[in-house]
C-alpha positions as CSV (number, residue, x, y, z in Angstrom):
1,M,-65.1,-14.5,-1.0
2,G,-63.8,-16.2,2.1
3,C,-65.0,-19.6,3.2
4,W,-66.6,-19.9,6.6
5,A,-66.3,-23.7,6.4
6,H,-62.5,-23.4,6.5
7,A,-62.7,-21.1,9.5
8,R,-65.1,-23.4,11.2
9,R,-62.9,-26.4,10.5
10,K,-59.9,-24.7,12.2
11,F,-62.0,-24.0,15.3
12,H,-63.2,-27.6,15.3
13,E,-59.6,-28.8,15.2
14,A,-58.9,-26.5,18.1
15,K,-61.8,-28.0,20.0
16,I,-60.4,-31.5,19.5
17,A,-57.0,-30.3,20.6
18,Q,-58.4,-28.9,23.9
19,G,-59.5,-32.4,24.8
20,K,-62.2,-33.0,27.3
21,K,-61.9,-29.6,28.9
22,P,-65.2,-27.8,29.7
23,I,-66.5,-25.3,27.2
24,G,-63.8,-23.1,25.9
25,K,-63.0,-20.5,23.3
26,A,-63.2,-22.9,20.4
27,D,-66.7,-23.8,21.5
28,M,-67.6,-20.1,21.6
29,A,-66.4,-19.6,18.1
30,L,-68.2,-22.7,16.8
31,S,-71.4,-21.5,18.4
32,T,-71.1,-18.1,16.8
33,I,-70.4,-19.6,13.4
34,Q,-73.4,-21.8,13.9
35,K,-75.6,-18.8,14.6
36,L,-74.5,-17.2,11.4
37,Y,-75.1,-20.4,9.4
38,R,-78.6,-20.7,10.9
39,I,-79.5,-17.2,9.7
40,E,-78.4,-18.1,6.2
41,T,-80.4,-21.3,6.3
42,Q,-83.5,-19.3,7.3
43,I,-83.1,-16.7,4.5
44,K,-81.9,-18.7,1.6
45,S,-85.3,-18.6,-0.2
46,L,-86.0,-14.9,0.5
47,P,-85.9,-12.3,-2.2
48,V,-82.5,-10.6,-2.7
49,A,-83.5,-7.3,-1.0
50,Q,-84.9,-9.1,2.0
51,R,-81.9,-11.3,2.3
52,L,-79.6,-8.3,2.4
53,S,-81.9,-6.6,5.0
54,V,-81.8,-9.7,7.3
55,R,-78.1,-10.1,7.0
56,Q,-77.5,-6.5,7.9
57,E,-80.0,-6.6,10.8
58,K,-79.1,-10.0,12.3
59,S,-75.7,-11.1,11.0
60,L,-73.7,-7.8,11.2
61,P,-74.2,-7.4,15.0
62,I,-73.1,-11.0,15.5
63,L,-70.1,-10.5,13.3
64,A,-69.1,-7.3,15.1
65,T,-69.2,-9.0,18.4
66,F,-67.3,-12.0,17.1
67,K,-64.6,-9.8,15.5
68,Q,-64.0,-8.0,18.9
69,W,-63.9,-11.4,20.6
70,L,-61.3,-12.6,18.1
71,Y,-59.1,-9.5,18.7
72,T,-59.4,-10.0,22.5
73,S,-58.7,-13.7,22.3
74,E,-55.7,-13.2,20.0
75,Q,-54.0,-11.4,22.9
76,Q,-54.8,-14.3,25.3
77,V,-53.9,-17.3,23.2
78,L,-50.5,-18.5,22.0
79,P,-50.3,-18.1,18.2
80,K,-48.8,-21.6,17.6
81,T,-51.7,-23.4,19.2
82,K,-54.6,-24.8,17.2
83,L,-56.8,-22.1,18.7
84,G,-54.3,-19.4,18.0
85,E,-54.0,-20.6,14.4
86,A,-57.8,-20.6,14.0
87,I,-58.1,-17.1,15.4
88,L,-55.4,-15.8,13.2
89,Y,-56.8,-17.4,10.1
90,T,-60.2,-15.9,10.8
91,L,-58.8,-12.5,11.4
92,N,-56.6,-12.7,8.3
93,Q,-59.6,-13.7,6.2
94,W,-62.1,-11.4,7.8
95,D,-62.7,-9.0,5.0
96,K,-63.4,-11.9,2.6
97,L,-65.5,-13.7,5.2
98,V,-67.9,-10.8,5.7
99,T,-68.4,-9.8,2.0
100,Y,-71.7,-11.8,1.8
101,T,-73.3,-9.2,4.2
102,D,-72.8,-6.4,1.6
103,D,-75.0,-7.8,-1.1
104,G,-78.2,-9.8,-1.1
105,H,-77.2,-11.2,-4.5
106,R,-74.2,-13.0,-3.1
107,N,-74.8,-16.6,-2.7
108,S,-73.4,-17.5,0.7
109,K,-73.5,-21.2,-0.3
110,N,-69.8,-21.1,-1.3
111,Q,-68.9,-19.5,2.0
112,W,-70.9,-22.0,4.1
113,H,-70.5,-25.3,2.4
114,N,-70.4,-28.2,4.9
115,T,-70.7,-25.8,7.9
116,V,-73.6,-27.5,9.7
């Protein structure tokens, strides 16, 4: 499984590198990751079948939109920038990052540690 905390950290570094600019792409990515984390927080005590159902109903659409945004942003951002590195890392880890949505048994804790 991939680790969303690492992906989030890379976007956080990109946000720091952007300085005091108004809300940008790094902020959008961080906001999306926060939405996913919030879902996991809300469902952590649910039974396995219900967790899977909520992940597929709520998380998958967010992930699909985020993946499309990553592909679009990849074409707009220089790859050697902090933001470019964050986007590329996330795309390269994508299959591992989304495995938690395939199984309600998977404990997303490993994927989300320190993501708040």
